[in-house]
Phi, psi and omega in degrees: 000143180296154184296324182293318180296322179298316181296320180297322180294320180293320179299319182295319179295317180298316181297317180298323178295319180295316180300319179299319179297316181298313180299317178300317181298315181298313181297317181297319182294321182294320183279333187260333185239349183226073179293156180289161181296324181292320177294319178296319179296319180297317179296320181295323182288332180277336183272127179292145177276101186292336183277323190246349186233040175290128180260118181291135178301153179296155189299323183295335176295319178293321179297320178298321179296316179296322179298316179299317179295320179296316178299318180297318178296316179298320179294318178296318179296319179297317179294322179294318179296320179294321178294319179293321178299317179299321179296316180296313180296322178297322180298318186265333186241352181072018180208169186295335182221131175270135170222131190236158160249120182250106179286095180291318180211133174235121182285170181079160185276176198312311184299316178281323182298320179290332174295316177299319179299319181298319177294319180294326178298314179293323179295320178298320177298320178294332178276355186061036175242155178270132178270136177272130180291120182290157172284174183223153172173149175056035178067024179230161178241137178176154186299333187257013176286172192284320191246155180291160179310322184291347177295324176267319198240155169268158184269006186301314181297320179299312183290328179291341184244026179297338179288346182257335182199163174249152178222159178220139178290158179296325178297314179292325178297317178294322177296321177300314179300316182299315180292323177293322180292327180298330180258015179061038174239064185296127181297142177272155180207156173226138175276128178237123176254126176239120182219178180256345179201119183294346180274349177290148187250012187296335182259003185298326183264009181276111180264148179261105183282002178257009183304322183268358183256334180247161182260106180261003191295329184264358185227099179293155181299149176234159186222135179224124180247132179217120181300162193223064174294143183292321183280128178300328183294338181269000181268141179258115180092173179272110185295325179297313180294322180294320179288323175300318179296322178297322178290324187276337187297117178060025185228015184297325186267348185287142182286318186229126170267111179273107193260131170247119196231118179228095177222173184242328187229164182277177183211338180274121181265091179212133184301326182291332179294330183281348181279123183293158175289133175286150182272160178305143186300334179298323180284327176297314181295320178295320177296322177301316182296316181293316180299323179295325178293327189270334190303142350282146183210162175247130178262139182232125173255120182231098178268114183263339184304132175065015173287122184283324183276071184297329181291349177280345192297312181293313175302326177293323177296320179295319178295322179296316179299317178299318180298319180296318180294325177296318179295319180298323180292324177288320182284342177066031172192156180296147179241142171281153183245120176255117187256125172251118183205155175273355172292147183304127179289340176261021175054233185250031179283176180293342182259005189286136170215148177300149184277344177268142179292340183255000181257113186269151182300322182286355177271351179288132180245170182299327179298323177299311182298315183295322181294316180292321179298317178301321183296309185282349173282345185240342177220159181274113189253140174236136177227172175248160171211158184281134177285122182235134178292136180063020178220072184293157177294129182280071184300329182291344178261354182266163178303147183292335179216163174069009175227095186258138184240125175255126180273140182246123178294139184282336181059020180193157173231131356290155182297144178250103184300338184290348177295340176300320179298322178293313181296315179301318180299315181292324177295317180298327178295338184262359183287155176289328180227151178219131179235145176222147179292142179295125183301136178081347181248303180248345185204169176269140176300144188212135173292335176301311179297318182300320180298317179295316181300313182297318180295318182290319179296321178295317179294318180297316180293336178275359176090021178295117184291344180286337183267109180270309175235113184300314181199144174211164181240157170244144184211193179284000000 
């Protein structure tokens, strides 16, 4: 092909390529950057106007959100309260949850009442509950009494038996309640009455001073009656298991079992339960001082209350005097006589009252008076009485000789006359000789006497040189 023709062909191809590029550019630009007005209007109508046409959600949607937030807050508060409760319980009980047995009332006087407490302590341990140490006053034990447990007792027995049960003082128990109430975690409680006869009235006057401090609303009171023969052979079934079941029935979740307890004899067969509670050292020291003044002496426990054979009293007094003279002849010197009795220590003076909480003044008969008079007319007698401010001993109304009175400081206000029984008991344990009236003949059987006998026999068997005759009786 000629050269000119070839060049014309190349120019034509280049020109055609340029035209194609221009046309492509024009068409692409129109579709991508310059939409028609109708298309723009259509796009505009389909797109919501975010600035001017916002539709507010319906009201119930906001309420649901607030409810969820409220539930979350309540749940958080509940978890926080539960965590705080665990901290409080750990502080007082050494575990995540505290559960207690609270002895609101225990019937019988001190010697028997403390025996009941010892059984309850072991029973609480078997229940995996902590026992609250009851208060004391008027020779009784109970949560609402005036003075703390330590006013009467030392803690040695409690600490020696920590492997069997846990305990908490009443002061700490009240602090636990207070801290739980501060976080609105009020402890729950149920009243449980355990007695030997529902017709007995011994617990009728026992008030629960924790009614306003604990929450009893979800747990109605329960009652369990179990007869109480003294001999184990006369009992039907295992009393320990039966009482454990009574404590556990419908009460697994309750924080505090508020106990009203009326029984006469024990049921747990364990040697540690039989060991009496030691008394506070203040009473031990006072007994040492009195015993030192009297030595050598013979201690006599004469319980006259409820003795049916009243006509035996004067003959028993005569027999007692003979017994004392026999001891003096063996001992080869006169002995002082320390008398423990429920008869008034101030005799028939204007200040006289029986020394037992259950022995009333109007129950004293002429036989009681004559028997005591015969005694101090023939031997030199010493008794104790409580030291009272502005109430001096009426010495001018007492016999001129043979009736000596030692005053005992109360160590508390208001004075608790029952501390005399504790001091007298401890003094008798230190006597060289000890005599007790034969039960049913000259005197009423007494756990008070039994406590003295056991302590003296143990000391005698251990070789205590102060104990010459552990125990002897006087009778007709």
